[in-house]
C-alpha positions as CSV (number, residue, x, y, z in Angstrom):
1,M,73.3,72.1,99.8
2,N,76.4,74.2,99.1
3,H,76.2,77.6,100.8
4,L,78.6,79.5,98.5
5,K,76.4,80.4,95.6
6,N,75.6,83.9,96.9
7,Q,79.2,84.9,97.7
8,Q,81.1,87.5,95.7
9,S,84.6,86.0,96.0
10,P,85.6,84.3,92.6
11,Y,87.4,81.6,94.7
12,L,84.4,80.7,96.7
13,L,82.2,80.8,93.6
14,Q,84.6,78.3,91.9
15,H,83.6,75.9,94.7
16,A,79.9,76.7,94.7
17,E,79.0,73.6,92.7
18,N,81.2,71.2,94.7
19,P,79.3,68.3,96.3
20,V,81.1,69.3,99.5
21,D,78.6,71.3,101.6
22,W,80.8,74.4,101.9
23,Y,79.9,77.3,104.2
24,P,81.6,80.7,104.1
25,W,83.4,81.8,107.2
26,G,80.9,83.0,109.7
27,N,78.7,82.3,112.7
28,E,76.3,80.0,110.8
29,A,79.0,77.4,110.2
30,F,80.4,77.4,113.7
31,E,76.9,77.3,115.3
32,K,76.1,74.3,113.1
33,A,79.3,72.6,114.3
34,K,78.4,73.2,117.9
35,R,74.8,72.0,117.4
36,E,75.8,68.9,115.6
37,D,79.0,68.3,117.6
38,K,81.3,68.2,114.6
39,P,84.8,69.4,113.9
40,V,85.3,72.1,111.3
41,F,87.3,71.5,108.1
42,L,88.7,74.9,107.1
43,S,90.0,75.2,103.5
44,I,91.9,78.4,102.6
45,G,93.1,79.3,99.1
46,Y,92.7,81.8,96.3
47,S,91.3,81.7,92.8
48,T,94.6,81.7,90.8
49,C,96.3,79.1,93.0
50,H,97.2,76.1,90.8
51,W,97.4,73.5,93.6
52,C,94.1,74.8,95.0
53,H,92.6,73.8,91.7
54,V,94.3,70.4,91.7
55,M,93.0,69.6,95.2
56,A,89.5,70.8,94.2
57,H,89.5,68.5,91.2
58,E,91.0,65.6,93.0
59,S,89.1,65.8,96.3
60,F,86.4,68.4,96.6
61,E,84.7,67.5,93.3
62,D,84.8,63.8,94.1
63,E,81.5,62.4,95.3
64,Q,83.1,59.8,97.6
65,V,85.3,62.4,99.3
66,A,82.4,64.9,99.6
67,E,80.1,62.3,101.2
68,K,82.6,61.6,103.9
69,M,83.5,65.2,104.5
70,N,79.9,66.2,104.8
71,Q,79.3,63.4,107.3
72,V,82.3,64.1,109.5
73,F,82.8,67.9,109.2
74,V,81.2,71.2,108.9
75,C,83.2,72.5,105.9
76,V,84.3,76.1,105.6
77,K,85.9,77.7,102.6
78,V,87.9,80.9,102.8
79,D,89.4,83.2,100.2
80,R,92.8,84.2,101.7
81,E,92.7,87.4,99.6
82,E,89.3,88.3,101.0
83,R,90.0,87.3,104.6
84,P,93.8,87.8,105.2
85,D,93.2,87.9,108.9
86,V,91.7,84.4,109.0
87,D,94.5,83.2,106.7
88,A,97.2,84.7,108.9
89,V,95.9,83.2,112.1
90,Y,95.6,79.7,110.8
91,M,98.8,79.9,108.7
92,D,100.6,80.6,111.9
93,A,99.0,77.5,113.4
94,C,100.1,75.4,110.4
95,Q,103.6,76.7,110.6
96,A,103.7,76.0,114.3
97,M,102.6,72.4,113.8
98,N,104.5,71.6,110.7
99,G,107.4,74.1,110.4
100,S,106.0,75.3,107.1
101,G,102.8,76.3,105.3
102,G,101.3,77.3,102.0
103,W,98.2,77.1,99.9
104,P,95.9,75.4,99.7
105,L,95.8,75.5,103.5
106,S,93.8,72.7,105.2
107,V,93.1,73.2,109.0
108,I,90.8,71.2,111.2
109,L,89.2,73.1,114.1
110,T,87.0,72.6,117.1
111,P,83.6,74.4,116.9
112,Q,85.3,77.0,119.1
113,Q,87.7,77.8,116.2
114,K,90.7,76.2,117.9
115,P,93.0,74.3,115.5
116,F,94.3,70.8,116.2
117,F,95.4,69.6,112.7
118,A,96.9,71.5,109.8
119,A,98.3,70.6,106.3
120,T,98.4,72.0,102.9
121,Y,97.6,70.0,99.7
122,L,95.7,66.8,100.5
123,P,95.1,64.2,97.6
124,K,92.2,61.9,97.6
125,H,94.2,58.9,98.9
126,S,97.3,58.8,101.2
127,R,100.6,58.4,99.4
128,Y,104.3,58.5,100.2
129,G,103.6,59.2,103.9
130,Q,101.2,62.0,103.1
131,W,97.6,62.0,104.4
132,G,94.8,61.6,101.8
133,M,91.4,63.1,102.4
134,L,89.6,59.8,102.7
135,E,92.0,58.4,105.3
136,L,92.4,61.6,107.2
137,T,88.6,62.0,107.4
138,D,88.3,58.5,108.9
139,E,91.1,59.2,111.4
140,I,89.6,62.5,112.5
141,Q,86.2,60.8,113.0
142,R,87.9,58.2,115.2
143,L,89.8,60.8,117.2
144,W,86.8,63.0,117.6
145,T,84.8,60.0,119.0
146,E,87.4,58.2,121.0
147,E,90.0,60.8,122.0
148,R,88.1,64.0,122.3
149,E,90.0,65.2,125.3
150,R,93.3,64.8,123.5
151,I,92.1,66.9,120.6
152,E,90.6,69.6,122.8
153,T,93.8,69.9,124.8
154,A,95.9,70.2,121.7
155,G,93.6,72.9,120.3
156,E,93.7,74.8,123.6
157,Q,97.5,74.7,123.9
158,L,98.0,75.8,120.3
159,T,95.4,78.6,120.7
160,R,97.2,79.8,123.9
161,W,100.5,79.8,122.0
162,L,99.1,81.8,119.1
163,K,97.7,84.4,121.5
164,D,101.0,84.6,123.5
165,S,103.1,84.8,120.4
166,A,101.0,87.6,118.9
167,A,101.3,89.6,122.2
168,D,105.1,89.0,122.6
169,A,106.5,91.0,119.7
170,G,103.7,91.7,117.2
171,T,103.4,88.6,115.1
172,G,102.7,84.9,115.7
173,D,105.9,84.1,113.8
174,I,108.2,85.8,116.5
175,K,109.1,83.9,119.6
176,A,109.7,85.6,122.9
177,G,113.5,85.4,122.6
178,D,113.8,86.9,119.1
179,A,113.7,90.5,120.2
180,E,116.7,90.0,122.5
181,G,118.6,88.3,119.7
182,N,117.8,91.1,117.3
183,A,119.1,93.6,119.8
184,A,122.5,92.0,119.5
185,F,122.2,91.9,115.7
186,C,121.4,95.6,115.7
187,G,124.5,96.3,117.8
188,G,123.0,96.9,121.2
189,D,119.8,98.6,122.0
190,A,117.4,97.7,119.2
191,A,115.4,100.8,119.9
192,F,118.4,103.0,118.9
193,L,118.1,103.5,115.1
194,N,121.2,103.8,113.0
195,R,122.3,103.2,109.5
196,G,124.2,100.1,110.6
197,L,120.9,98.3,110.6
198,L,120.6,98.8,106.9
199,V,124.2,98.1,106.0
200,N,123.9,94.8,108.0
201,A,120.8,94.0,105.9
202,V,122.6,94.5,102.6
203,E,125.5,92.4,103.8
204,E,123.2,89.6,104.9
205,L,121.3,89.7,101.5
206,S,124.7,89.6,99.8
207,R,125.5,86.3,101.6
208,R,122.2,84.8,100.2
209,Y,122.7,86.3,96.7
210,D,123.0,84.1,93.6
211,S,125.8,85.9,91.8
212,Q,125.2,84.0,88.5
213,W,121.5,84.2,88.0
214,G,120.5,86.9,90.5
215,G,117.9,86.7,93.2
216,F,118.3,85.3,96.7
217,G,118.5,81.7,97.5
218,G,117.9,78.7,95.3
219,A,114.8,77.4,93.5
220,P,112.0,78.2,93.6
221,K,112.8,81.9,93.2
222,F,110.4,84.7,93.9
223,P,110.8,88.2,92.4
224,M,110.3,90.1,95.8
225,G,110.3,93.5,94.2
226,H,110.4,95.3,97.5
227,I,113.9,93.8,98.2
228,L,115.2,95.2,94.9
229,W,113.6,98.6,95.6
230,F,115.3,98.7,99.0
231,L,118.6,97.8,97.5
232,L,118.4,100.5,94.8
233,R,117.2,103.1,97.2
234,F,120.0,102.3,99.7
235,A,122.5,102.7,96.9
236,Q,120.9,106.0,95.9
237,F,120.7,107.4,99.4
238,Q,124.2,106.3,100.3
239,G,125.4,107.8,97.0
240,A,123.8,111.1,97.9
241,M,125.7,111.0,101.2
242,K,129.0,110.4,99.3
243,T,128.7,113.6,97.3
244,G,129.6,115.7,100.4
245,R,126.2,117.3,101.0
246,Q,126.5,116.7,104.7
247,D,128.9,117.6,107.5
248,D,129.8,114.1,108.9
249,Q,131.7,111.8,106.5
250,T,131.6,108.8,108.9
251,S,128.6,106.6,109.6
252,E,127.5,105.9,113.2
253,T,128.5,102.2,113.0
254,G,131.8,102.0,111.2
255,P,134.0,103.5,108.5
256,Q,132.4,105.3,105.6
257,E,134.1,102.8,103.3
258,R,132.0,99.9,104.6
259,D,128.8,101.8,103.9
260,D,130.0,102.8,100.4
261,E,131.0,99.2,99.6
262,A,127.5,98.1,100.7
263,A,125.9,100.6,98.4
264,V,128.0,99.4,95.4
265,R,127.0,95.8,96.3
266,A,123.4,96.7,96.7
267,R,123.2,98.4,93.3
268,E,125.0,95.5,91.6
269,M,122.7,92.8,93.1
270,A,119.5,94.7,92.3
271,L,120.4,95.6,88.7
272,H,121.8,92.2,87.9
273,T,118.7,90.5,89.3
274,L,116.4,92.8,87.3
275,K,118.3,92.0,84.2
276,Q,118.2,88.2,84.8
277,M,114.5,88.3,85.5
278,R,113.5,90.2,82.4
279,C,115.5,87.8,80.3
280,G,114.0,84.6,81.8
281,G,110.7,82.9,81.1
282,M,109.1,84.3,84.2
283,Y,108.8,87.6,82.2
284,D,106.0,87.5,79.6
285,H,107.9,88.6,76.5
286,L,104.7,88.9,74.4
287,G,102.2,90.5,76.8
288,G,104.4,92.0,79.5
289,G,104.2,91.4,83.2
290,F,105.7,88.7,85.4
291,S,104.5,85.3,86.6
292,R,104.3,84.5,90.3
293,Y,107.7,82.8,90.7
294,S,110.3,80.7,88.9
295,T,110.5,77.0,89.5
296,D,114.3,77.0,88.8
297,E,117.2,79.2,89.7
298,K,117.5,80.7,86.2
299,W,114.1,82.4,86.2
300,L,113.3,80.2,83.1
301,V,110.2,78.1,83.9
302,P,107.6,80.0,85.9
303,H,104.6,79.1,87.9
304,F,102.5,80.8,85.4
305,E,99.9,82.7,87.4
306,K,100.2,86.5,87.3
307,M,99.3,88.6,90.4
308,L,98.6,92.3,90.6
309,Y,100.8,92.9,93.6
310,D,103.9,91.2,92.1
311,N,103.7,93.3,89.0
312,A,103.0,96.5,90.9
313,L,106.1,96.0,93.1
314,L,108.2,95.1,90.0
315,V,107.1,98.2,88.2
316,I,108.3,100.2,91.2
317,A,111.7,98.4,91.1
318,Y,112.2,98.8,87.3
319,V,111.2,102.5,87.4
320,K,113.8,103.1,90.1
321,A,116.4,101.2,88.1
322,W,115.6,103.4,85.1
323,E,115.9,106.6,87.2
324,L,119.3,105.5,88.5
325,T,120.8,104.2,85.3
326,G,118.9,105.6,82.3
327,E,119.1,102.2,80.7
328,D,116.3,101.7,78.2
329,S,115.8,98.0,79.1
330,H,114.5,99.0,82.5
331,R,112.2,101.6,81.1
332,R,110.9,99.1,78.5
333,V,110.1,96.4,81.1
334,A,108.3,98.9,83.4
335,E,106.2,100.2,80.5
336,E,105.4,96.7,79.2
337,T,104.4,95.6,82.7
338,L,102.2,98.6,83.2
339,N,100.6,97.9,79.8
340,Y,99.9,94.4,80.9
341,L,98.2,95.7,84.1
342,Q,96.1,98.2,82.1
343,N,95.2,95.8,79.3
344,E,94.5,92.7,81.3
345,L,93.7,93.6,84.9
346,R,92.1,97.1,84.8
347,L,88.4,97.1,85.2
348,E,85.8,99.6,84.1
349,G,85.7,102.3,86.7
350,G,89.4,102.4,87.4
351,G,90.0,99.5,89.8
352,F,92.4,96.5,89.1
353,A,91.5,92.8,89.3
354,C,93.6,90.5,91.4
355,G,95.3,88.4,88.8
356,Q,95.2,85.7,86.1
357,D,95.3,82.0,86.5
358,A,98.2,79.7,85.6
359,D,95.9,77.2,84.0
360,S,94.1,77.0,80.6
361,E,91.7,74.1,80.0
362,G,93.0,72.5,83.2
363,E,96.6,72.5,82.1
364,E,99.2,74.8,83.8
365,G,101.0,77.1,81.4
366,K,99.2,76.0,78.3
367,F,98.3,79.6,77.4
368,Y,101.9,80.7,77.4
369,V,104.0,78.0,75.7
370,F,104.7,77.2,72.0
371,T,106.1,74.6,69.8
372,E,108.7,75.6,67.2
373,E,106.3,74.5,64.5
374,E,103.6,76.8,65.7
375,I,105.8,79.8,65.5
376,I,106.9,79.0,62.0
377,D,103.3,78.5,61.0
378,V,102.4,82.0,62.2
379,L,105.5,84.0,61.1
380,G,106.8,81.9,58.2
381,E,110.0,80.0,57.9
382,K,112.6,82.8,57.9
383,R,111.0,85.1,60.5
384,G,109.9,82.1,62.6
385,Q,113.4,80.8,62.8
386,A,114.7,84.3,63.7
387,F,112.0,84.6,66.4
388,S,112.8,81.2,67.8
389,E,116.5,82.1,67.9
390,R,115.7,85.3,69.7
391,Y,113.5,83.7,72.3
392,G,115.3,80.4,73.0
393,V,112.8,78.2,71.2
394,T,114.0,74.7,70.2
395,S,112.4,71.6,68.7
396,E,112.9,69.8,72.0
397,G,111.4,72.6,74.1
398,N,112.3,73.6,77.7
399,F,108.9,72.8,79.4
400,E,107.2,69.5,78.8
401,G,108.1,69.4,75.2
402,K,107.1,73.0,74.5
403,N,108.8,76.3,74.9
404,V,108.6,79.1,77.5
405,L,109.9,82.1,75.7
406,N,113.1,83.6,77.1
407,R,116.0,85.8,76.1
408,W,118.9,83.4,76.8
409,N,120.9,81.9,73.9
410,R,122.5,78.4,74.1
411,T,125.6,79.8,75.9
412,G,123.5,81.5,78.6
413,M,124.0,85.0,77.2
414,E,121.3,87.5,76.5
415,T,120.0,87.5,72.9
416,G,120.1,90.8,71.1
417,L,117.3,92.7,69.3
418,T,118.9,93.8,66.1
419,D,115.8,94.8,64.2
420,K,113.5,96.4,66.7
421,A,110.8,97.2,64.2
422,L,110.6,93.6,63.0
423,Y,110.9,92.4,66.5
424,Q,107.8,94.4,67.5
425,E,105.9,93.2,64.5
426,D,106.6,89.6,65.2
427,R,106.0,90.0,68.8
428,L,102.5,91.5,68.2
429,A,101.7,88.7,65.7
430,M,102.5,86.0,68.2
431,Y,100.7,87.9,71.0
432,E,97.5,88.0,68.9
433,Y,97.9,84.3,67.9
434,R,98.3,83.4,71.6
435,K,95.1,85.2,72.6
436,S,93.2,83.3,69.8
437,R,94.2,79.8,71.1
438,Y,93.1,79.7,74.7
439,S,91.8,81.9,77.5
440,L,92.8,82.6,81.1
441,H,90.6,82.9,84.1
442,R,90.8,86.3,85.7
443,D,90.0,86.9,89.4
444,D,88.1,90.1,89.0
445,K,87.5,91.1,92.6
446,V,89.2,94.3,93.6
447,L,91.3,94.4,96.9
448,A,91.9,97.7,98.5
449,S,95.5,96.9,99.6
450,W,96.6,95.6,96.2
451,N,95.0,98.6,94.5
452,G,96.7,101.0,96.9
453,L,100.0,99.4,96.0
454,T,99.1,99.7,92.3
455,L,98.2,103.4,92.8
456,A,101.7,104.0,94.3
457,A,103.3,102.1,91.4
458,V,101.5,104.0,88.7
459,A,102.1,107.3,90.3
460,L,105.9,106.6,90.7
461,A,105.9,105.4,87.1
462,Y,104.4,108.8,86.0
463,R,107.0,110.7,87.9
464,G,109.8,108.5,86.6
465,L,108.7,107.9,83.0
466,G,106.5,110.9,82.3
467,L,103.7,109.3,80.3
468,K,100.4,111.1,80.8
469,T,98.4,107.9,80.5
470,Y,99.8,106.9,83.9
471,L,98.6,110.1,85.5
472,R,95.1,109.5,84.2
473,T,95.2,105.9,85.4
474,A,96.3,107.0,88.8
475,E,93.6,109.7,89.2
476,E,90.9,107.2,88.1
477,L,92.1,104.5,90.5
478,A,92.2,107.0,93.4
479,R,88.7,108.1,92.5
480,F,87.5,104.5,92.5
481,L,89.1,103.8,95.9
482,K,87.5,106.9,97.4
483,D,84.1,106.5,95.8
484,D,83.6,102.7,95.7
485,M,85.8,101.3,98.5
486,M,85.3,104.0,101.2
487,D,82.2,105.1,103.1
488,R,81.4,108.7,104.0
489,D,83.3,108.4,107.2
490,G,86.5,107.5,105.4
491,R,86.4,103.8,106.4
492,L,87.8,101.4,103.9
493,F,86.3,98.1,102.7
494,L,88.7,95.3,101.9
495,R,87.0,93.9,98.7
496,W,84.8,95.2,95.8
497,K,83.2,93.1,93.2
498,D,80.4,93.6,90.7
499,G,79.4,96.9,92.2
500,R,79.3,95.7,95.8
501,R,81.9,96.3,98.5
502,G,82.3,94.2,101.6
503,V,84.6,93.0,104.5
504,D,85.9,95.7,106.8
505,G,89.3,97.0,105.8
506,Q,92.3,95.8,107.6
507,L,95.6,97.4,108.4
508,S,97.2,96.6,105.0
509,D,94.2,98.2,103.2
510,Y,94.6,101.5,105.1
511,A,98.4,101.5,104.9
512,F,98.7,100.7,101.2
513,C,95.9,103.1,100.2
514,A,97.5,105.9,102.3
515,W,100.8,105.3,100.6
516,G,99.2,105.3,97.2
517,M,97.5,108.6,97.9
518,L,100.8,110.1,99.1
519,E,102.5,109.1,95.9
520,L,99.6,110.5,93.9
521,Y,99.9,113.8,95.9
522,G,103.6,113.8,94.9
523,I,102.7,113.9,91.2
524,T,99.6,116.1,91.3
525,W,100.1,118.2,94.4
526,K,96.3,118.3,94.9
527,A,95.7,118.8,98.6
528,E,92.6,116.5,98.6
529,H,94.9,113.5,98.0
530,L,97.1,114.5,100.9
531,A,93.9,114.9,103.0
532,T,92.8,111.4,102.1
533,A,96.1,110.0,103.1
534,C,96.0,111.8,106.4
535,G,92.5,110.5,107.0
536,L,93.4,106.9,106.3
537,A,96.4,107.1,108.6
538,E,94.3,108.6,111.3
539,K,91.7,105.8,110.9
540,A,94.5,103.2,111.0
541,Q,95.8,104.7,114.2
542,M,92.3,104.5,115.8
543,L,91.5,101.0,114.6
544,F,94.7,99.1,114.7
545,A,97.4,100.7,116.8
546,D,98.7,98.9,119.9
547,E,99.1,101.9,122.1
548,E,100.7,99.8,124.9
549,R,103.3,97.7,123.1
550,G,103.7,99.5,119.8
551,G,103.0,98.4,116.2
552,Y,99.6,97.8,114.6
553,F,97.3,94.8,114.8
554,M,96.2,93.2,111.5
555,Y,92.5,93.7,112.1
556,S,90.4,96.1,114.1
557,S,89.2,95.8,117.7
558,E,85.7,96.8,116.5
559,G,85.1,93.9,114.2
560,E,85.0,90.1,114.5
561,Q,87.6,88.8,117.0
562,L,89.5,85.6,116.0
563,I,91.3,83.3,118.4
564,S,94.4,85.6,118.2
565,R,95.0,89.1,117.0
566,P,98.3,89.1,115.2
567,K,100.5,91.9,114.0
568,E,102.1,91.3,110.6
569,I,105.7,92.4,110.5
570,Y,107.6,90.2,108.1
571,D,107.6,91.3,104.4
572,G,106.7,88.3,102.3
573,A,105.3,88.3,98.8
574,M,103.7,91.6,99.8
575,P,105.1,94.1,102.4
576,S,103.4,93.9,105.7
577,G,101.0,96.6,106.9
578,N,103.4,97.5,109.7
579,S,106.2,98.2,107.2
580,V,104.0,100.3,104.9
581,M,102.6,102.2,107.9
582,A,106.2,103.2,108.9
583,L,106.7,104.7,105.4
584,V,103.4,106.5,105.5
585,L,104.1,108.0,108.9
586,N,107.6,109.1,107.9
587,R,106.2,110.9,104.9
588,L,103.3,112.5,106.8
589,A,105.7,113.7,109.4
590,K,107.9,115.4,106.8
591,L,105.0,116.7,104.7
592,T,102.9,118.2,107.5
593,G,105.5,119.1,110.1
594,R,103.0,117.9,112.8
595,R,104.6,116.8,116.0
596,D,102.0,114.0,116.5
597,W,103.0,112.4,113.2
598,M,106.7,112.8,114.0
599,E,106.3,111.0,117.4
600,T,104.1,108.3,115.9
601,A,106.6,107.7,113.1
602,Q,109.5,107.5,115.5
603,R,107.7,105.0,117.7
604,Q,106.8,102.8,114.7
605,N,110.4,102.9,113.3
606,Q,111.8,101.9,116.7
607,W,109.2,99.1,117.0
608,L,110.2,97.7,113.6
609,A,113.9,97.7,114.5
610,Q,113.2,96.1,117.8
611,N,111.1,93.2,116.5
612,V,112.5,92.0,113.2
613,H,115.7,91.7,111.3
614,M,115.8,94.1,108.4
615,T,116.6,91.3,105.9
616,E,113.1,89.9,106.7
617,C,111.5,93.3,106.5
618,T,113.0,95.1,103.5
619,F,110.1,97.3,102.9
620,G,110.4,98.4,106.5
621,A,114.1,99.0,105.8
622,S,113.0,101.3,102.9
623,A,110.9,103.2,105.4
624,L,113.9,103.5,107.8
625,L,116.0,104.8,104.9
626,E,113.9,107.9,104.8
627,E,114.4,108.4,108.6
628,L,118.1,107.6,108.9
629,Y,119.5,109.4,105.8
630,P,119.5,113.1,105.2
631,S,116.3,114.3,103.6
632,W,115.1,117.4,101.8
633,Q,111.9,119.3,101.7
634,L,110.7,121.7,99.0
635,I,107.8,124.1,99.5
636,C,106.6,125.7,96.3
637,V,104.4,128.8,96.9
638,A,102.6,130.0,93.7
639,A,100.6,133.1,93.0
640,G,98.0,131.0,91.2
641,I,97.3,127.5,90.1
642,E,98.3,128.4,86.6
643,E,101.7,129.5,87.9
644,A,102.4,126.1,89.4
645,S,102.0,124.3,86.1
646,Q,101.9,120.5,86.2
647,K,104.5,120.2,83.5
648,E,107.0,122.5,85.1
649,L,106.6,120.9,88.6
650,T,106.8,117.4,87.2
651,Q,110.0,118.1,85.4
652,L,111.5,119.8,88.5
653,S,110.5,117.0,90.8
654,R,111.8,114.3,88.4
655,R,115.2,115.9,88.4
656,L,115.3,116.4,92.1
657,Y,114.3,112.8,92.9
658,Q,116.9,111.5,90.4
659,E,119.5,113.6,92.3
660,D,118.4,112.4,95.7
661,G,115.3,110.2,96.3
662,N,114.8,111.2,100.0
663,G,112.6,114.2,99.9
664,V,109.0,115.6,99.8
665,I,107.4,118.5,97.9
666,L,104.5,120.7,99.0
667,V,102.7,123.1,96.7
668,K,100.7,126.0,98.1
669,T,98.4,128.1,96.0
670,P,95.5,130.5,96.8
671,E,93.2,127.6,95.9
672,N,94.5,125.2,98.5
673,E,95.8,127.6,101.1
674,L,93.1,126.9,103.7
675,M,93.2,123.1,103.3
676,L,97.0,123.1,103.6
677,A,96.8,125.3,106.7
678,E,94.7,122.6,108.4
679,L,96.8,119.6,107.1
680,C,100.2,121.3,107.3
681,P,100.1,124.1,109.8
682,M,103.7,125.2,109.0
683,T,102.6,126.4,105.6
684,V,100.9,129.5,107.0
685,N,104.4,130.8,107.5
686,Y,105.0,130.8,103.7
687,P,103.4,133.9,102.1
688,L,102.0,133.7,98.6
689,P,104.0,135.8,96.1
690,E,102.3,138.5,94.0
691,R,103.3,136.7,90.9
692,G,105.2,133.6,89.8
693,I,106.4,130.8,92.0
694,R,108.9,130.8,94.9
695,Y,110.9,127.8,96.1
696,Y,111.9,127.2,99.7
697,Y,114.4,124.3,99.9
698,C,115.7,122.7,103.1
699,R,117.9,119.7,103.6
700,D,118.6,117.9,106.8
701,G,117.3,120.7,108.9
702,V,119.1,123.5,107.1
703,C,117.2,125.9,104.8
704,R,118.5,127.8,101.8
705,A,117.4,131.3,100.8
706,P,114.3,131.2,98.7
707,V,114.7,131.4,94.9
708,D,112.2,132.2,92.2
709,D,113.7,130.1,89.4
710,G,113.6,126.3,89.1
711,E,116.9,126.0,87.2
712,E,118.6,128.2,89.8
713,L,117.2,125.8,92.5
714,L,118.6,122.8,90.7
715,S,122.0,124.3,90.3
716,M,122.1,125.1,94.0
717,V,121.1,121.6,95.0
718,Q,123.6,119.9,92.6
719,H,126.5,122.1,93.7
720,G,125.6,122.0,97.4
721,A,125.5,125.8,97.6
722,M,123.7,127.5,100.5
């Protein structure tokens, strides 16, 4: 009997009819393994993972394989998106054993959860030196029977290494000597923060940069929106320094020229990469949004699955590019990607589903590709040929005889859009035709961390682009997170599906949701959103903080304890919880003026700098930007809520953030006066005016005289007047 039929995870439910006797992660499976004296076969994946599907079809749906697995193992299936803690622990084990990892992740454990074998994709039969499921199962059965002591010793040694590594510097990926090496990289004492850390990161990224096609490294290429966001923000912050609105004109680590050159390079790398990605086939030119990654260096042929977190991060990057350049192409891609999220992933009630599969009818990419004949059949000869020319379609195709739409012509130049009205009409016609052909599986569970990130993206898009639909979407998403994914005590759950929430929230859930609430506060100035962010940060401090060594553990000390308790620190496809916590703490310190938040933020910033190179932690680098560059604070005190109109404040904040992105805005009114006094005690010192609105502006510890007119404030800021 398969034990997955009552699970909520779409990934587990995809395996509920397998002949393999799967158990979900939990005591029942491990007690059975102890009772029957069997090793545990742990399989970790996610519902939109193409190779997870391949392995399922090839091995787990095969009666011969299932019979052997059921005989030799107790089999446990885990959704990595639902249990990122389990995934992190055993991915560390896989990387330690093999030097690499990925999904599907296949790990064999003792009944005490100690790993002694790890691999990724396993076919039915061994081939080309790769284990197959049938042969591996036979070998494990032999070892378990004949060489048990060897297996148990290996599991014990690896488990001890995982625990020691997690304790050393905060993550199982960091060896004990890495912190010392990083101190030299940082220019001495790693606990001493300076802007040289960030300049070094830009220069290292520049060495990895593909100057022709954009991105970093060779194929496969991942979008890594948080890297691009860091580069754009670094360029903006350094540009604000260059305007002369500070006393010192030399950085702590070298001549100002080096910092300025790094800023120019950062801007060039980010903008060029964003252009190349939107022209390639990784971008969906019909429906908007980006696929998971590109299989080639040109961003042409994607791995076709679409994930919520990738697209949220890229919205943030494209919005920032629009703010800095005013180029319509950046705005268009941001809007189309947001339209994709709202049209395809948004659920009733306001939450967002995880993503869409790469496969249709068992074939990867089938949903997205076209033949030239299909296009002509839909649009007619003349318009079909024009559409094909515009989107790189040929009779030979660029993907298995068919075409991934892209915006490169035959010479590698971007194709133009001469008739935008016709372009939109043809695009819509092909979009509707595509929907009528095949369907895509959608993983419709809601993850708190990914939705917190999406909340931040939508809020930043509203501030940058000004479309009211984004404000409504953000408010509804925040309401969903508070009503459906938090209990009355303010504790988060990791997952929600079909009206049921489950799995205790982990660090990333609290950190991302707190960030989202802070960005939502920054476009609504409703004190309840700031209060929610504070509450989430306080809970994170209580549940995950390592008070002895610094940083935050991935999961709480109050819940299930695994064989190690890691601290995520590297920013991979998604930023780590520790990086996002650094940003949240920096913002709370500036918004509230509370000493405890300031001290906690400083400690987290120093811990990040001490434990990881900034090139591997670019979201953490974005957090350090806000600490290491001059920042501003604006307190708006209004006689009434109607005085602090949403439209006026939104326009003012948009212009201020375009001028200099490193700042925070507080709004005090008679309606929120008491709540703000509790959250931000400093606000009691700002009296409410009898009428109108008064602006108190400070920058880098120096405050200007208050003014009663927004345009006057902007003029003072732009001209550096005091």
